[in-house]
C-alpha positions in Angstrom: 26.4 -2.2 30.1 22.9 -1.3 28.8 20.3 -1.2 31.3 16.5 -1.5 30.1 16.1 2.2 30.6 19.2 3.0 28.5 18.2 0.6 25.9 14.9 2.6 25.3 17.1 5.8 24.9 19.4 4.2 22.5 16.6 2.8 20.4 14.9 6.3 20.4 18.2 7.9 19.5 18.7 5.5 16.6 15.2 6.1 15.3 15.6 9.9 15.6 19.0 9.7 14.0 17.6 7.9 11.0 14.6 10.4 10.6 16.7 13.7 11.0 18.3 13.6 7.5 14.8 13.0 6.1 13.5 15.9 7.9 16.3 18.2 6.8 15.8 17.1 3.2 12.2 18.0 3.4 10.9 14.8 2.4 7.2 14.5 1.1 4.4 12.2 2.4 5.2 9.0 0.8 8.9 9.4 1.4 8.3 9.9 5.1 6.0 6.7 5.2 8.7 4.8 3.3 11.4 5.9 5.8 9.3 4.7 8.8 8.7 1.5 7.0 12.5 0.8 6.6 13.4 1.9 10.1 10.5 0.1 11.8 10.9 -3.2 9.7 7.3 -3.3 8.6 5.4 -2.9 5.4 1.8 -1.9 4.6 -0.4 -4.7 3.5 -2.2 -7.8 4.7 -0.5 -11.2 5.4 -2.4 -14.5 6.2 -1.1 -17.6 7.7 -2.6 -20.8 8.7 -2.2 -21.4 12.4 -4.1 -24.6 12.8 -5.7 -27.5 10.7 -8.1 -29.9 12.4 -9.3 -32.8 10.3 -12.1 -35.3 11.3 -13.4 -38.1 9.1 -17.0 -39.5 9.5 -18.5 -42.6 8.0 -22.0 -42.3 6.7 -24.0 -45.6 6.5 -27.1 -46.1 4.4 -28.9 -49.2 5.1 -31.7 -50.7 2.9 -33.7 -53.7 4.3 -36.0 -55.8 2.3 -38.8 -57.2 4.6 -41.5 -59.9 3.8 -44.8 -57.9 3.8 -46.6 -60.7 5.5 -44.2 -61.7 8.3 -42.2 -58.5 8.7 -39.1 -60.8 8.6 -35.9 -59.1 7.0 -35.0 -61.2 3.9 -32.2 -58.9 2.6 -30.1 -56.0 3.5 -27.9 -53.7 1.6 -25.5 -51.4 3.5 -23.5 -48.7 1.7 -20.8 -46.5 3.5 -19.3 -43.2 2.5 -16.4 -41.5 4.2 -16.7 -37.7 4.6 -13.9 -35.8 5.8 -14.3 -32.2 7.5 -11.2 -30.1 7.5 -11.1 -26.9 9.6 -8.5 -24.2 9.1 -7.8 -21.4 11.6 -6.2 -18.5 9.8 -4.6 -15.4 11.3 -4.8 -12.3 9.4 -2.4 -9.3 10.1 -3.1 -5.9 8.6 -0.6 -3.2 8.7 -1.7 0.4 7.8 0.8 3.3 7.8 -0.7 6.8 8.0 1.3 10.0 7.8 0.4 12.8 10.2 0.8 16.5 9.8 4.4 17.9 9.3 5.5 20.3 12.0 8.5 22.7 11.0 10.1 25.2 13.4 12.6 27.8 12.1 15.0 29.8 14.4 17.0 32.6 13.3 17.7 34.0 9.7 16.8 31.4 7.0 17.4 32.2 3.2 14.2 32.3 1.0 14.9 29.0 -0.5 15.0 27.2 2.9 12.2 29.2 4.5 9.0 27.6 5.7 6.3 28.2 2.9 
């Protein structure tokens, strides 16, 4: 049975086991970054998704009144209405950037020239 602490070691061991062949093969910068992308299940770039859409409709009324100049009485009225819809979207942007650090190599014992650290 895996406990929480043992699960961490299993995950670390799997990650290390995946990277050891790459270290032995002497992979370059972009190969190391691709290897981590594959193991971690991420890829560099930007992704955007819509999280929430809120829509509100307003009615704009324009009223024109015709008044008798002498009495001030309204003798006619014209009302025009226009519906205006406002839509607000909330978008979530996720940006993933993968940066390679310095390579550290340690050699122990005799190593033939083609395999030595140069």
